[in-house]
VEXDREN-2710 file (C-alpha; in Angstrom, 1 decimal):
% VEXDREN-2710
k/r/px/py/pz
1/MET/-17.1/-8.2/-6.1
2/ARG/-15.5/-6.5/-3.1
3/LYS/-15.5/-2.7/-2.8
4/LEU/-12.0/-1.3/-2.9
5/VAL/-11.3/1.1/-0.1
6/TYR/-9.2/4.2/-0.6
7/PHE/-7.5/6.3/2.1
8/SER/-5.2/9.3/1.8
9/GLN/-2.3/9.7/4.2
10/LYS/-3.0/13.5/3.9
11/ASP/-6.6/13.3/5.1
12/PRO/-7.1/16.2/7.5
13/GLN/-8.5/13.7/10.0
14/TRP/-5.1/12.2/10.6
15/LYS/-2.4/13.9/8.5
16/ASP/-0.9/15.8/11.4
17/ILE/-0.7/12.8/13.8
18/MET/2.9/12.1/14.7
19/TYR/4.4/9.0/13.2
20/SER/7.8/8.8/14.8
21/ILE/9.8/6.6/17.2
22/TRP/12.0/9.5/18.4
23/ASN/9.3/12.2/19.0
24/GLU/10.1/14.1/15.8
25/LYS/7.0/16.2/15.2
26/LYS/7.8/16.7/11.5
27/GLN/7.4/12.9/11.0
28/THR/3.6/12.6/10.7
29/ILE/1.1/10.3/9.0
30/GLY/0.9/12.9/6.2
31/THR/4.6/12.9/5.6
32/SER/5.7/9.4/6.4
33/ALA/2.9/6.8/6.7
34/CYS/2.4/5.7/3.1
35/GLY/3.0/2.1/4.3
36/PRO/0.4/2.1/7.1
37/THR/-2.1/4.0/4.9
38/SER/-1.6/1.4/2.1
39/VAL/-2.1/-1.5/4.4
40/ALA/-5.1/0.1/6.0
41/MET/-6.7/0.1/2.5
42/VAL/-5.8/-3.6/2.1
43/ILE/-7.3/-4.6/5.5
44/SER/-10.4/-2.6/5.1
45/THR/-10.9/-4.0/1.5
46/LEU/-10.3/-7.6/2.3
47/THR/-11.9/-8.0/5.7
48/GLY/-14.8/-5.6/5.5
49/HIS/-13.6/-4.3/8.9
50/THR/-12.6/-0.6/8.6
51/VAL/-9.0/0.0/9.8
52/LEU/-7.9/3.6/9.5
53/PRO/-4.3/4.7/8.8
54/PRO/-3.7/5.9/12.5
55/LYS/-4.5/2.3/13.7
56/ALA/-2.1/0.8/11.2
57/ALA/0.5/3.4/12.1
58/THR/0.1/2.6/15.8
59/TYR/0.7/-1.1/15.0
60/ALA/4.0/-0.2/13.2
61/LEU/5.1/2.0/16.1
62/ASN/4.3/-0.5/18.8
63/ASN/5.9/-3.4/17.1
64/GLY/9.1/-1.9/15.9
65/TYR/8.4/-1.4/12.2
66/ARG/8.8/2.4/12.1
67/THR/12.4/3.2/11.2
68/ILE/14.2/6.3/12.6
69/ASP/14.1/8.3/9.3
70/ASP/13.4/5.8/6.5
71/GLY/9.7/5.2/6.7
72/THR/8.2/1.8/7.5
73/SER/10.2/-1.4/7.3
74/TRP/9.3/-4.2/4.8
75/ASP/8.6/-6.7/7.6
76/PHE/5.6/-4.6/8.7
77/PHE/3.3/-5.9/6.0
78/ALA/3.5/-9.7/6.7
79/SER/3.2/-9.0/10.4
80/ILE/0.0/-6.9/10.3
81/ALA/-1.5/-9.1/7.6
82/LYS/-1.1/-12.1/9.9
83/ARG/-2.7/-10.1/12.7
84/TYR/-5.8/-9.6/10.6
85/GLY/-5.9/-13.1/9.0
86/ILE/-4.9/-12.0/5.6
87/ALA/-2.6/-14.0/3.3
88/CYS/0.5/-12.1/2.4
89/THR/3.3/-13.1/0.0
90/GLN/6.4/-11.0/-0.6
91/THR/8.1/-11.1/-4.0
92/ASP/10.3/-9.1/-6.4
93/SER/8.6/-10.6/-9.4
94/LEU/6.5/-8.3/-11.5
95/SER/5.2/-11.3/-13.5
96/LYS/3.8/-12.8/-10.2
97/VAL/2.3/-9.4/-9.4
98/LYS/0.6/-9.2/-12.8
99/LYS/-0.9/-12.7/-12.4
100/ALA/-2.1/-11.9/-8.9
101/LEU/-3.8/-8.7/-10.1
102/GLY/-5.4/-10.6/-12.9
103/ASN/-6.8/-13.0/-10.3
104/GLY/-8.3/-10.2/-8.3
105/LYS/-5.7/-9.9/-5.6
106/ILE/-4.2/-6.5/-4.4
107/VAL/-0.6/-5.7/-4.0
108/ILE/1.5/-3.1/-2.2
109/ALA/4.6/-1.9/-4.1
110/SER/7.7/-0.3/-2.6
111/MET/8.7/2.3/-5.2
112/ASP/12.1/3.9/-5.7
113/MET/12.9/7.3/-7.1
114/GLY/10.8/8.1/-10.3
115/ASN/7.2/8.7/-11.2
116/PHE/5.8/8.2/-7.7
117/THR/8.5/9.6/-5.4
118/SER/11.7/11.5/-5.2
119/GLY/12.8/9.2/-2.4
120/GLY/10.8/6.1/-1.4
121/HIS/7.0/5.5/-1.4
122/TYR/4.5/2.6/-0.9
123/ILE/1.5/2.4/-3.2
124/LEU/-1.4/0.0/-3.6
125/LEU/-1.9/-1.8/-6.9
126/VAL/-5.6/-2.8/-7.4
127/GLY/-6.0/-3.9/-11.0
128/ILE/-4.4/-4.5/-14.4
129/THR/-5.7/-3.6/-17.9
130/GLY/-4.5/-3.5/-21.5
131/LYS/-4.8/-0.3/-23.4
132/ASN/-3.5/0.6/-26.9
133/GLY/-1.2/-2.4/-26.8
134/ASP/0.3/-1.4/-23.4
135/THR/-0.2/-3.0/-20.0
136/TRP/-1.4/-0.5/-17.4
137/ILE/-1.6/-1.1/-13.6
138/ASP/-4.3/0.7/-11.6
139/VAL/-2.9/2.3/-8.5
140/PHE/-4.4/3.7/-5.2
141/ASP/-1.7/6.3/-4.2
142/PRO/-1.9/7.2/-0.5
143/ASN/-0.3/10.5/-1.5
144/HIS/-3.4/11.7/-3.2
145/ASP/-1.9/15.0/-4.6
146/ASN/1.4/13.5/-5.6
147/SER/3.5/16.0/-7.6
148/ASN/6.0/13.4/-8.9
149/TYR/3.9/11.9/-11.7
150/GLY/5.5/14.0/-14.4
151/THR/4.5/14.7/-18.0
152/ASP/6.2/11.7/-19.8
153/GLY/2.9/9.9/-20.4
154/LEU/3.7/7.0/-18.0
155/ILE/1.0/8.0/-15.5
156/ASP/-2.6/8.6/-16.3
157/GLN/-4.1/10.7/-13.5
158/GLY/-7.7/10.4/-14.5
159/ILE/-9.4/12.7/-12.1
160/LYS/-6.7/14.9/-10.8
161/ASN/-5.7/14.6/-7.1
162/ASP/-8.2/11.8/-6.2
163/GLY/-5.3/9.3/-5.5
164/LYS/-6.5/6.9/-8.2
165/VAL/-4.1/6.7/-11.2
166/SER/-2.9/4.2/-13.7
167/ALA/0.8/3.6/-14.6
168/LYS/2.4/1.8/-17.5
169/GLU/4.1/-1.5/-16.7
170/ILE/7.6/0.0/-17.5
171/VAL/7.2/2.2/-14.4
172/PHE/7.3/-0.9/-12.2
173/VAL/10.0/-2.6/-14.3
174/LYS/12.3/0.3/-13.6
175/GLN/11.2/1.7/-10.3
176/ALA/9.6/-1.0/-8.1
177/LYS/11.9/-2.6/-5.5
178/GLN/9.6/-5.1/-3.8
179/TYR/5.9/-6.2/-3.7
180/TRP/3.5/-7.8/-1.2
181/ILE/0.6/-9.7/-2.6
182/PHE/-2.5/-9.8/-0.4
183/SER/-5.6/-12.0/-0.5
184/GLN/-8.3/-13.4/1.7
185/GLN/-7.2/-16.5/3.6
186/THR/-8.2/-19.9/2.2
187/MET/-9.8/-22.5/4.5
188/GLU/-6.4/-24.1/4.9
189/ASP/-4.8/-20.8/5.9
190/ASN/-7.5/-20.2/8.5
191/SER/-6.0/-22.7/10.9
192/MET/-4.7/-20.0/13.1
193/ASN/-6.3/-19.9/16.5
194/ALA/-9.0/-17.4/17.6
195/GLU/-6.6/-15.4/19.7
196/GLU/-4.3/-14.7/16.7
197/LYS/-7.3/-13.7/14.6
198/LYS/-8.5/-11.0/17.0
199/VAL/-8.0/-7.5/15.8
200/PHE/-6.2/-5.1/18.1
END
């Protein structure tokens, strides 16, 4: 089984690197790059080639996927997945996401206001389990010390502030806006030419 890779957008190695298209120094990887950090985890997990959050953030900046003041655009994920030869399917169906997780795939979710964010936030879903009659989804949160989880019992933090939590299914029913399902390419998918498959 593959080893899941975790990165925090607030890692001291890169949290202060600017992530802005208009030279706004307050927009950094630590404040705004949950999307690139999440996809860096995806790429590093599925390809075995370590891609750190700054590299994914640079791809977003260079290819027009960083918005002025609303984080990273949804089109970013399919684009960078193709760049690295990873299969990516966008959906708003939680049932498809649950099936994908059950089949060992990993999923990025765009979350609305609630248990993960007071505005908007991308997180990585890495597994699904049943517990006490409820369905729980395992999450790698790029905001490792997220203060939005609350005390309503919908988030199980496990080890506090390590970025790895579980959330009840209802959280996604009510708060998720969109998903991207990622997996290794099949032989049929691998028909792209060598130039397309090169990493940047």
